[in-house]
C-alpha positions as a Python dict, from the first residue, in 0.01 Angstrom:
ca = {
    (1, 'M'): (0, 0, 0),
    (2, 'G'): (-336, 33, 172),
    (3, 'P'): (-505, 359, 269),
    (4, 'E'): (-362, 346, 616),
    (5, 'G'): (-1, 305, 467),
    (6, 'K'): (-73, 600, 249),
    (7, 'R'): (-182, 821, 530),
    (8, 'A'): (118, 742, 740),
    (9, 'H'): (345, 800, 448),
    (10, 'Q'): (185, 1128, 382),
    (11, 'A'): (205, 1221, 746),
    (12, 'Q'): (572, 1145, 752),
    (13, 'R'): (636, 1336, 433),
    (14, 'E'): (455, 1638, 577),
    (15, 'R'): (669, 1619, 901),
    (16, 'N'): (974, 1619, 685),
    (17, 'V'): (870, 1911, 480),
    (18, 'L'): (779, 2110, 784),
    (19, 'G'): (1114, 2024, 954),
    (20, 'V'): (1298, 2136, 663),
    (21, 'A'): (1105, 2442, 621),
    (22, 'G'): (1105, 2518, 987),
    (23, 'Q'): (1495, 2490, 970),
    (24, 'L'): (1534, 2717, 685),
    (25, 'M'): (1279, 2986, 798),
    (26, 'L'): (1338, 2993, 1164),
    (27, 'K'): (1668, 3140, 1266),
    (28, 'K'): (1817, 3137, 1612),
    (29, 'K'): (1851, 3463, 1785),
    (30, 'Y'): (2193, 3617, 1778),
    (31, 'H'): (2353, 3693, 2101),
    (32, 'A'): (2645, 3916, 2090),
    (33, 'K'): (2953, 3795, 2268),
    (34, 'G'): (3092, 4155, 2323),
    (35, 'I'): (3371, 4256, 2536),
    (36, 'T'): (3202, 4555, 2684),
    (37, 'K'): (3014, 4510, 3017),
    (38, 'A'): (2773, 4788, 3102),
    (39, 'D'): (2823, 4946, 3448),
    (40, 'P'): (2478, 4992, 3594),
    (41, 'T'): (2605, 5291, 3808),
    (42, 'A'): (2752, 5492, 3533),
    (43, 'K'): (2595, 5798, 3399),
    (44, 'A'): (2468, 5767, 3043),
    (45, 'S'): (2637, 5982, 2774),
    (46, 'E'): (2434, 6255, 2607),
    (47, 'N'): (2310, 6168, 2259),
    (48, 'L'): (2451, 6441, 2059),
    (49, 'I'): (2385, 6310, 1719),
    (50, 'Q'): (2009, 6218, 1790),
    (51, 'Q'): (2020, 5956, 1503),
    (52, 'N'): (2076, 6242, 1251),
    (53, 'F'): (2363, 6088, 1039),
    (54, 'I'): (2358, 6376, 792),
    (55, 'A'): (2620, 6653, 794),
    (56, 'A'): (2593, 6979, 592),
    (57, 'A'): (2974, 6998, 542),
    (58, 'P'): (3282, 6781, 590),
    (59, 'N'): (3427, 6710, 943),
    (60, 'Q'): (3111, 6822, 1127),
    (61, 'K'): (3012, 6471, 1229),
    (62, 'W'): (3222, 6153, 1251),
    (63, 'L'): (3103, 5813, 1348),
    (64, 'G'): (3310, 5518, 1473),
    (65, 'D'): (3248, 5147, 1525),
    (66, 'I'): (3459, 4848, 1629),
    (67, 'T'): (3417, 4494, 1516),
    (68, 'E'): (3560, 4173, 1677),
    (69, 'I'): (3669, 3906, 1417),
    (70, 'P'): (3757, 3562, 1566),
    (71, 'T'): (4062, 3387, 1399),
    (72, 'A'): (4244, 3078, 1458),
    (73, 'D'): (4524, 3277, 1627),
    (74, 'G'): (4310, 3490, 1840),
    (75, 'K'): (4088, 3790, 1791),
    (76, 'L'): (4119, 4065, 1536),
    (77, 'Y'): (3970, 4410, 1604),
    (78, 'L'): (3878, 4655, 1330),
    (79, 'S'): (3786, 4999, 1398),
    (80, 'A'): (3668, 5267, 1141),
    (81, 'V'): (3583, 5633, 1167),
    (82, 'L'): (3357, 5772, 888),
    (83, 'D'): (3263, 6126, 806),
    (84, 'C'): (2888, 6168, 792),
    (85, 'Y'): (2895, 6423, 514),
    (86, 'D'): (3006, 6185, 237),
    (87, 'G'): (3064, 5854, 412),
    (88, 'A'): (3453, 5888, 349),
    (89, 'R'): (3663, 5671, 562),
    (90, 'M'): (3869, 5907, 791),
    (91, 'E'): (4087, 5635, 961),
    (92, 'S'): (4103, 5258, 1016),
    (93, 'F'): (4268, 5069, 1294),
    (94, 'F'): (4359, 4702, 1336),
    (95, 'A'): (4462, 4533, 1654),
    (96, 'T'): (4521, 4172, 1740),
    (97, 'L'): (4488, 3980, 2063),
    (98, 'K'): (4669, 3656, 2049),
    (99, 'K'): (4511, 3337, 2222),
    (100, 'E'): (4813, 3289, 2445),
    (101, 'C'): (4769, 3658, 2575),
    (102, 'M'): (4410, 3606, 2679),
    (103, 'T'): (4304, 3518, 3034),
    (104, 'K'): (3963, 3391, 3155),
}
């Protein structure tokens, strides 16, 4: 292989390495497919916690969250309520939404 062939081979190898590295290092931005649509006319709720997730005693501050889990049969919703004092789970809820019940 002559010098021109070696340069072409090296350039192709660099493109392959950069392509693989780019695919491994560059991740697509995640866009949530949530069920909640914000109402632009609604009044915002007061931020009572002020991002202070520490409580001095049990049952002073509880936090909740809901997660949507897609399944073959439809969607599964998991909701948990935690006590900020010790992170204890106060309650968990599960609910399902079957595909045949969903409308567009």
